[in-house]
C-alpha positions in Angstrom: 29.6 25.7 -2.1 26.1 25.8 -3.4 24.2 29.0 -3.3 21.2 27.1 -1.8 20.8 27.9 1.9 19.7 25.1 4.2 16.5 27.0 5.0 15.6 26.5 1.3 16.5 22.8 1.4 14.2 22.1 4.4 10.9 23.8 3.8 8.6 24.5 6.8 5.3 22.5 7.0 2.4 24.1 5.3 -1.2 24.3 6.3 -2.0 21.2 4.2 0.8 19.1 5.7 0.1 16.8 8.7 1.9 17.3 12.0 2.5 13.5 12.4 2.4 10.5 10.2 2.3 7.0 11.7 3.6 8.3 15.0 6.5 10.2 13.4 6.4 14.0 14.1 7.3 15.8 10.9 10.0 18.5 11.0 10.3 19.8 7.4 9.4 19.2 3.8 12.2 17.6 1.8 10.4 17.6 -1.6 7.6 16.3 -3.6 7.2 14.1 -6.8 4.7 12.3 -8.9 3.8 9.8 -6.2 3.8 11.9 -3.1 5.5 14.2 -0.7 8.7 13.6 1.3 9.2 14.9 4.9 12.0 14.9 7.3 11.4 13.2 10.7 13.4 11.4 13.4 13.4 8.0 15.1 13.3 7.6 18.8 17.1 7.5 18.9 17.3 10.8 17.0 18.3 9.4 13.6 16.8 11.4 10.7 14.6 9.6 8.2 13.0 10.6 4.9 9.2 9.8 5.1 7.3 9.6 1.8 3.5 10.0 2.0 1.7 8.7 -1.0 -0.7 11.1 -2.9 -4.4 10.7 -2.0 -5.2 9.9 -5.6 -3.2 6.7 -5.4 -4.4 5.9 -1.9 -7.9 5.5 -3.2 -6.9 2.9 -5.8 -7.3 -0.7 -4.4 -4.9 -2.1 -7.0 -2.2 0.5 -6.2 -2.4 -0.4 -2.5 -2.0 -4.1 -3.2 1.0 -3.5 -5.4 2.5 -0.9 -3.0 2.4 -3.3 -0.2 4.0 -6.0 -2.3 6.8 -3.7 -3.5 7.5 -2.2 -0.1 7.9 -5.7 1.5 10.2 -6.7 -1.4 12.2 -3.5 -0.9 12.8 -4.4 2.7 15.0 -7.3 1.5 17.4 -4.8 -0.2 20.3 -4.2 2.1 23.1 -2.8 0.1 25.9 -0.2 0.7 24.6 2.0 -2.1 20.9 1.9 -1.3 18.8 3.8 1.2 17.2 1.0 3.3 13.4 0.9 4.1 13.0 1.4 7.8 9.3 1.6 8.4 6.0 1.7 6.4 2.3 1.5 6.6 0.4 0.3 3.5 -3.0 0.0 5.1 -3.6 3.5 6.5 -5.7 6.3 5.1 -2.6 7.5 3.2 0.1 4.9 2.7 3.7 5.9 3.6 7.2 4.5 3.9 10.3 5.8 5.8 13.9 5.3 4.5 17.2 6.4 5.9 17.9 10.1 5.3 20.8 10.6 2.9 22.6 14.0 3.5 23.5 14.7 -0.1 22.1 16.4 -3.3 20.6 14.3 -6.1 22.6 13.9 -9.2 20.1 16.0 -11.0 20.6 18.9 -8.5 24.4 18.6 -8.5 24.7 18.7 -12.3 22.1 21.6 -12.5 24.0 23.7 -10.0 27.7 22.8 -10.8 27.7 21.2 -14.3 29.1 17.9 -15.4 31.3 15.7 -13.2 35.0 14.8 -13.8 35.8 11.4 -15.2 36.9 9.8 -11.9 33.6 10.9 -10.2 31.6 9.5 -13.1 33.4 6.1 -12.8 32.9 5.9 -9.1 29.3 7.0 -9.6 28.8 4.2 -12.2 30.3 1.4 -10.1 28.3 2.5 -7.1 25.0 2.6 -8.9 25.8 -0.7 -10.7 26.5 -2.4 -7.4 23.2 -1.0 -6.0 21.3 -2.5 -9.0 23.0 -5.9 -8.4 21.5 -5.9 -4.9 18.1 -4.7 -6.1 17.9 -7.2 -8.9 19.0 -9.9 -6.5 15.8 -9.3 -4.6 13.8 -9.8 -7.8 13.1 -6.1 -8.1 13.4 -3.9 -11.2 13.8 -0.3 -10.4 11.8 0.9 -13.4 12.4 4.6 -12.7 16.2 5.0 -12.4 17.0 8.7 -13.1 19.3 11.4 -11.8 16.7 12.5 -9.2 16.7 9.0 -7.7 20.5 8.9 -7.3 21.8 10.8 -4.2 25.4 11.8 -3.8 26.5 11.1 -0.3 30.0 11.7 1.2 31.0 8.0 0.8 29.4 7.2 -2.5 26.1 7.3 -4.4 22.8 6.0 -3.0 19.9 4.7 -5.1 16.4 5.4 -3.8 12.8 4.6 -4.7 13.7 1.2 -6.2 10.6 -0.8 -7.3 8.1 1.7 -5.8 7.1 3.0 -9.3 5.8 -0.4 -10.2 2.9 0.0 -7.7 1.6 3.0 -9.7 2.6 1.8 -13.2 -0.4 1.1 -15.4 -3.0 1.4 -12.7 -6.3 3.1 -13.4 -4.6 6.4 -12.4 -1.7 6.2 -14.8 -4.0 5.2 -17.6 -6.0 8.4 -17.0 -3.2 10.8 -17.2 -1.2 10.6 -13.9 2.4 10.2 -15.1 4.9 8.1 -13.1 8.4 7.9 -14.5 10.7 10.2 -16.5 10.4 9.9 -20.3 14.0 11.1 -20.8 15.4 8.1 -19.0 13.0 5.3 -20.2 14.3 2.4 -22.2 12.9 1.8 -25.7 11.0 -1.3 -24.8 9.5 0.4 -21.7 8.3 3.4 -23.8 6.9 1.4 -26.7 5.4 -1.8 -25.1 5.8 -1.3 -21.4 8.1 -4.3 -21.1 10.4 -4.0 -18.1 13.3 -6.3 -17.2 16.7 -5.9 -15.6 18.1 -4.7 -18.9 15.7 -1.7 -18.6 17.7 -0.5 -15.6 21.0 -1.0 -17.6 19.6 1.4 -20.2 18.8 3.9 -17.5 22.3 3.5 -16.1 23.7 4.4 -19.5 21.6 7.5 -19.5 22.8 8.4 -16.0 26.5 8.0 -17.1 25.9 10.2 -20.1 24.0 12.8 -18.0 26.8 13.0 -15.4 29.6 13.2 -18.0 27.9 15.6 -20.5 25.8 17.6 -18.1 22.6 17.1 -20.2 20.3 14.1 -21.2 21.7 12.1 -24.1 18.4 12.3 -26.0 18.0 16.0 -25.5 15.2 18.1 -24.0 11.7 18.9 -25.1 8.2 17.5 -24.6 7.9 13.9 -23.5 6.5 12.6 -26.8 9.4 14.0 -28.8 11.9 12.5 -26.3 10.2 9.1 -26.3 10.2 9.1 -30.2 14.0 9.7 -30.2 14.6 7.0 -27.6 12.7 4.4 -29.7 13.8 5.4 -33.2 17.0 7.5 -33.0 20.6 7.2 -31.7 21.6 9.4 -28.7 23.8 12.5 -29.1 27.1 11.4 -27.5 29.3 14.0 -29.2 30.2 15.8 -25.9 30.9 12.5 -24.1 34.5 11.8 -23.1 36.0 9.3 -25.5 36.9 6.9 -22.7 33.2 6.5 -21.9 31.7 6.1 -25.4 32.1 2.3 -25.7 30.5 1.7 -22.3 27.6 4.2 -22.8 26.9 3.0 -26.4 26.5 -0.6 -25.3 24.2 0.4 -22.4 22.0 2.5 -24.7 21.5 -0.3 -27.3 17.9 -0.5 -28.4 18.1 -4.3 -28.2 18.0 -5.3 -24.5 20.0 -8.5 -25.2 22.9 -6.5 -26.5 23.3 -4.4 -23.3 26.1 -5.4 -20.9 25.5 -7.0 -17.6 26.1 -5.1 -14.4 29.3 -7.1 -13.7 30.7 -6.2 -17.1 29.9 -2.5 -16.5 31.9 -2.6 -13.2 34.8 -4.3 -14.9 34.9 -1.8 -17.8 34.9 1.1 -15.3 37.9 -0.4 -13.4 39.8 -0.9 -16.7 39.1 2.7 -17.8 40.4 4.2 -14.5 44.1 5.1 -14.4 44.1 4.5 -10.6 42.2 1.9 -8.5 38.6 3.0 -7.9 38.1 3.4 -4.2 35.2 5.3 -2.6 36.2 8.1 -0.2 35.3 11.5 0.9 37.2 13.0 -2.1 35.2 11.3 -4.8 33.2 14.4 -5.6 34.3 17.9 -6.7 34.6 20.3 -3.7 31.6 22.4 -4.9 29.4 19.4 -4.8 30.8 18.1 -1.5 30.0 21.5 0.0 26.3 20.9 -0.6 26.5 17.7 1.5 27.7 19.8 4.4 24.6 22.1 4.0 22.4 19.0 4.2 23.9 18.0 7.5 22.6 21.1 9.2 19.2 19.6 9.9 16.3 21.4 11.4 15.5 20.7 15.1 13.2 17.8 15.6 9.6 18.8 16.3 8.8 18.6 20.0 5.5 17.7 21.7 4.4 20.4 24.1 4.2 19.2 27.7 0.7 18.2 28.9 -1.0 20.9 30.9 -2.3 19.9 34.4 -6.1 19.9 34.7 -7.5 22.9 36.5 -8.9 22.2 40.0 -12.7 22.2 40.1 -14.4 25.4 41.4 -16.7 25.4 44.4 -19.6 25.9 41.9 -18.6 22.7 40.0 -18.3 20.7 43.2 -21.8 21.7 44.3 -23.4 21.1 40.9 -25.4 17.9 40.4 -23.5 15.0 38.9 -24.0 14.6 35.1 -24.1 11.2 33.4 -20.6 10.1 32.2 -20.1 10.6 28.5 -17.0 8.6 27.7 -15.2 11.3 25.6 -12.3 10.2 23.3 -8.9 10.4 24.9 -6.5 11.9 22.5 -3.3 9.8 22.2 -0.2 11.8 23.0 2.6 10.8 20.6 6.1 10.3 21.9 8.6 13.1 21.3 10.4 11.1 18.6 8.2 8.1 18.2 8.9 5.0 16.1 5.3 4.1 15.6 4.5 3.5 19.3 1.1 1.9 19.9 -1.3 4.4 21.3 -2.2 3.3 24.9 -5.9 2.9 25.7 -5.3 4.4 29.2 -2.2 6.1 30.5 -2.3 6.6 34.3 -0.4 9.5 35.8 1.4 7.3 38.3 2.6 3.8 38.2 0.9 1.3 40.6 2.6 -1.7 42.1 1.4 -5.0 40.7 -1.6 -6.2 42.8 -2.0 -9.8 43.7 -4.5 -11.7 41.6 -7.9 -11.9 43.3 -9.7 -15.2 43.6 -12.2 -15.7 40.8 -15.7 -14.7 41.7 -18.5 -17.3 41.2 -20.3 -16.9 38.0 -23.6 -15.1 38.2 -26.7 -17.2 37.5 -28.2 -16.8 34.1 -31.3 -14.7 33.9 -34.6 -16.6 33.3 -36.1 -16.3 29.9 -38.1 -13.2 29.4 -36.4 -11.4 32.3 -33.6 -8.8 32.0 -30.2 -9.7 33.4 -29.2 -8.1 36.7 -27.0 -5.0 36.4 -23.4 -5.7 37.3 -22.4 -5.1 40.8 -20.1 -2.1 41.4 -16.4 -3.2 41.5 -13.7 -1.3 43.3 -11.0 -0.2 40.9 -7.5 -1.6 41.6 -5.1 0.5 43.7 -2.8 2.9 41.9 -5.4 4.5 39.5 -5.8 8.3 40.1 -9.0 9.9 41.2 -10.9 10.8 38.1 -12.2 14.2 37.1 -15.9 14.8 37.6 -17.9 13.0 34.9 -15.2 10.4 34.1 -15.2 6.7 35.1 -13.1 5.8 38.0 -10.9 3.4 35.9 -11.1 1.8 32.5 -13.4 -1.2 32.5 -14.9 -0.4 35.9 -18.5 1.1 36.1 -18.8 4.4 38.0 -20.8 4.0 41.3 -24.1 5.9 41.6 -23.6 9.4 43.0 -24.4 9.8 46.7 -27.2 11.9 47.9 -26.2 15.6 47.9 -27.5 18.2 50.4 -30.1 20.4 48.9 -31.5 17.9 46.5 -34.4 15.4 47.2 -33.2 11.8 47.7 -33.6 9.4 44.8 -36.5 7.1 45.6 -36.9 3.8 43.6 -40.1 3.7 41.5 -42.7 1.1 42.6 -45.2 -0.5 40.4 -48.6 1.2 41.1 -52.1 0.4 40.0 -51.7 2.0 36.6 -48.7 -0.2 35.8 -50.7 -3.3 36.7 -53.6 -2.2 34.5 -51.3 -1.7 31.5 -49.5 -5.0 32.0 -52.9 -6.8 32.1 -54.0 -5.1 28.9 -50.9 -6.2 27.1 -51.3 -9.8 28.3 -54.9 -9.8 27.3 -54.1 -8.5 23.8 -51.5 -11.3 23.3 -54.1 -13.9 24.3 -56.6 -12.5 21.8 -54.1 -12.7 19.0 -53.4 -16.3 19.8 -57.1 -17.2 19.7 -57.5 -15.5 16.3 -54.6 -17.4 14.9 -56.0 -20.7 16.1 -59.2 -20.1 14.3 -57.5 -19.7 10.9 -57.8 -22.5 8.3 -55.3 -25.3 8.9 -53.6 -25.1 5.5 -53.0 -21.4 5.8 -51.4 -21.6 9.2 -49.3 -24.6 8.2 -48.1 -23.1 5.0 -47.1 -19.9 6.7 -45.4 -21.7 9.4 -43.5 -24.0 7.1 -42.5 -21.2 4.9 -41.2 -19.2 7.8 -39.3 -22.2 9.2 -37.7 -23.0 5.8 -36.8 -19.4 5.3 -35.2 -19.2 8.7 -33.3 -22.5 8.0 -31.9 -21.2 4.8 -30.8 -17.9 6.4 -29.1 -19.8 9.2 -27.3 -22.2 6.9 -26.0 -19.5 4.6 -25.0 -17.0 7.2 -27.1 -14.3 5.5 -28.2 -11.3 7.4 -32.0 -10.8 7.4 -33.4 -7.4 6.5 -34.4 -5.4 9.6 -38.2 -4.9 10.1 -39.3 -1.7 8.5 -36.3 -1.3 6.3 -36.7 -1.0 2.5 -36.5 -4.2 0.6 -33.0 -4.9 -0.7 -31.2 -2.4 1.5 -29.3 -4.9 3.6 -25.7 -6.1 3.8 -26.2 -8.5 0.9 -27.2 -5.8 -1.6 -25.7 -6.8 -5.0 -23.1 -4.4 -6.4 -23.6 -3.1 -10.0 -21.7 -5.0 -12.6 -18.7 -3.1 -14.0 -18.4 -2.2 -17.6 -16.1 -4.8 -19.4 -13.0 -3.7 -21.3 -11.9 -5.8 -24.3 -8.4 -6.2 -25.7 -7.5 -8.2 -28.9 -4.4 -10.0 -29.8 -2.2 -9.8 -26.7 1.1 -11.7 -27.2 2.4 -13.1 -23.9 6.1 -14.1 -24.2 7.2 -17.2 -22.2 8.0 -16.4 -18.6 6.0 -13.2 -18.7 2.8 -12.2 -16.9 -0.1 -9.7 -17.2 -2.1 -7.9 -14.5 -5.8 -7.5 -15.0 -5.7 -4.0 -13.5 -3.3 -2.7 -16.1 -4.9 -0.6 -18.8 -4.0 -1.8 -21.3 -2.7 -5.1 -20.0 0.9 -5.3 -21.1 3.0 -8.4 -20.5 6.0 -7.8 -18.1 8.7 -9.9 -16.6 7.9 -11.0 -13.0 11.5 -10.6 -11.8 15.0 -9.7 -12.8 15.6 -13.0 -14.7 12.0 -13.3 -16.1 11.0 -16.5 -14.3 10.1 -15.4 -10.8 6.5 -14.2 -10.5 5.3 -11.4 -8.4 1.7 -12.4 -8.0 0.8 -12.3 -11.7 -2.9 -12.6 -12.5 -2.0 -14.7 -15.6 1.4 -15.9 -16.7 2.8 -18.1 -19.5 5.8 -20.3 -18.6 7.8 -23.1 -20.0 9.5 -25.8 -18.0 11.7 -28.7 -19.2 9.8 -31.2 -17.0 6.3 -29.7 -16.7 6.2 -28.3 -20.2 4.3 -25.2 -21.4 1.5 -23.9 -19.2 -0.7 -21.0 -18.2 -1.0 -20.2 -14.5 -1.9 -17.6 -11.9 -0.2 -16.7 -8.6 -2.9 -14.2 -7.7 -6.3 -16.1 -8.0 -7.9 -19.0 -9.8 -8.5 -20.3 -13.3 -11.4 -22.1 -14.9 -11.3 -23.7 -18.3 -14.8 -23.4 -19.8 -16.3 -26.3 -21.9 -17.7 -25.9 -25.4 -21.2 -25.5 -24.1 -20.4 -22.6 -21.9 -20.2 -19.0 -23.0 -17.6 -16.9 -21.3 -19.3 -14.1 -19.3 -19.1 -12.4 -16.0 -22.0 -14.5 -14.6 -20.4 -17.8 -15.9 -17.1 -17.0 -14.2 -18.9 -16.0 -10.9 -20.8 -19.2 -10.7 -18.1 -21.7 -11.8 -16.3 -23.7 -9.0 -14.0 -25.9 -11.0 -10.9 -24.0 -9.9 -7.2 -24.6 -10.8 -4.1 -22.6 -10.7 -2.3 -24.1 -13.8 -3.4 -25.3 -17.2 -1.2 -27.3 -19.6 -1.0 -25.6 -23.0 -1.8 -28.8 -24.8 -5.2 -28.8 -23.2 -6.2 -25.6 -25.1 -7.4 -25.2 -28.6 -8.1 -22.1 -30.7 -11.1 -20.3 -29.2 -10.9 -22.0 -25.8 -12.1 -19.7 -23.1 -10.7 -19.4 -19.6 -12.0 -17.6 -16.6 -9.5 -15.7 -14.5 -10.6 -14.6 -11.0 -7.9 -12.5 -9.3 -7.6 -12.0 -5.6 -7.7 -8.3 -6.2 -11.4 -8.6 -7.3 -11.0 -8.5 -11.1 -12.6 -11.1 -13.3 -11.6 -11.8 -16.9 -12.4 -14.2 -19.8 -9.2 -15.1 -21.7 -9.7 -16.5 -25.2 -6.8 -18.6 -26.4 -5.8 -17.8 -30.0 -2.7 -20.0 -30.5 1.0 -20.0 -30.0 4.1 -18.9 -31.9 5.4 -21.1 -34.8 8.4 -23.3 -34.0 10.4 -21.3 -36.6 9.7 -18.0 -34.8 12.6 -16.6 -32.8 10.2 -15.8 -29.9 8.2 -18.2 -27.8 4.8 -16.7 -27.0 1.0 -17.3 -27.0 -1.7 -15.0 -28.3 -4.9 -14.3 -26.3 -8.0 -12.0 -26.4 -9.0 -10.6 -23.1 -12.2 -9.2 -21.6 -11.9 -7.7 -18.1 -14.4 -6.7 -15.5 -12.4 -4.7 -13.1 -13.4 -4.5 -9.4 -16.2 -7.0 -10.0 -15.8 -8.5 -6.5 -14.4 -7.4 -3.2 -10.6 -8.0 -2.9 -9.6 -11.1 -0.9 -7.8 -10.3 2.4 -4.6 -12.4 3.1 
């Protein structure tokens, strides 16, 4: 059994940890990583969940939020026996989060660190389980991108792959380009480390790394700083001298530097079955006893956090009862979360007792509209429906019902309505006289001046009405209204980007690096610009996340040109473009770019690609809401 005590596995909440997230009451801290912190919580039915809260640095990045929402929704489609399903999430809150099923088991990284390498049978069962998980993940057009021992949990009935696809939300955003690292260098594929290209074969390389790590007890490319490890991955062969001979052919093929030479997941599963002397069947004996003991420790969960019962309101004292009534203030009513909530909606009003349904009252006749220039009459007091409790002093009787005026109390003078006296009539007469004088002065102005000002005012009002613009409030500084123009962002320029057929680029990436949109390279995940080939439609440029505009020879590609153009399209045939043709790309995320077409690969070239130059103005517009 592991020396780690359950109290060390489930850390208590610290001062910086929230008590609740999305309605879930947090019970303990499970761990933290590059993208956020993971907490233990429970559903309404008492099932434990692992709730990951994204770091504030990522939450402030609009492009990350867009990608995170996209990846979480895709991850919901993954329902495999060897994956931890996504149960709940919120991508729009102050801090995005997602909840997955809690897996009571150590990670492969923890198990190897505490107990050493695994026996051959455990490694084979681990491999087929992870390979089957990747088949389901790739079937949902997701590439894991960050498959490593820490993201493989060892449960009693087989491995579980977690965090699939979520790393893509943070990959190459403005945060990762400024030093925030997502991903583990020791388990990256060569193409991922050198050019950022990520396909299904990238996960196969990571699986080969996992097999070697589990069987050797150490990374195949050694330890050290990240730059040294990445250099060895790209340029050198792994050290497999300590790997069991049975596994060398499989691991060697998985770790090929050429993605096309790596085996498919189906081939990997078949090779594992052929290597095993007995049929591979998952069961509770698939792990060594020492590792299985740490699973038992993780089943001893902390008690769910409970909500303290509400305290009854104290009865008012005689002094409070005799005090004059104060105007109602409408304080905020704090929502009381359920004991084990599953994101319950916070009720606007929760009565202390349930009232029987009252019969619908006949509709009252509509009140006559007030005459122009006269204020509307105050609403008549309405009696609250039966069943609502008597409110505390100073609170309205029921939501949506105005509180009646307080009755006359002994010891205080009665409230007498104010009448219009002589002074009021004098003031009113003075105001009316002033208005008449102004009208006389205006009528004496020259005809041209009055007409010009009137026509100008009318035209201005007409334009404002037709465009929906908000006029500047009187007395406010000029330009400080809702239509104030945002400052133009500084452009970023990139030369000679080669986009392979069926690959895409995202304008938020820095630098923009072509990636596959899906596991087979032809399904697009809202790419800002992609290059594709089709037997019927031919070669084309397109976007799944905005609009394209081909500029003519007389136009100069610029931010202003792209903003003012309205000749939109979503696809452009490649034969419409010549060397130097400029294209505006306006993404729904608010980025604007000018793409300069520089030609395509030669027919003798083994690769099919186009070359473009790119100038990007990031966050030039507000993102479009869908």
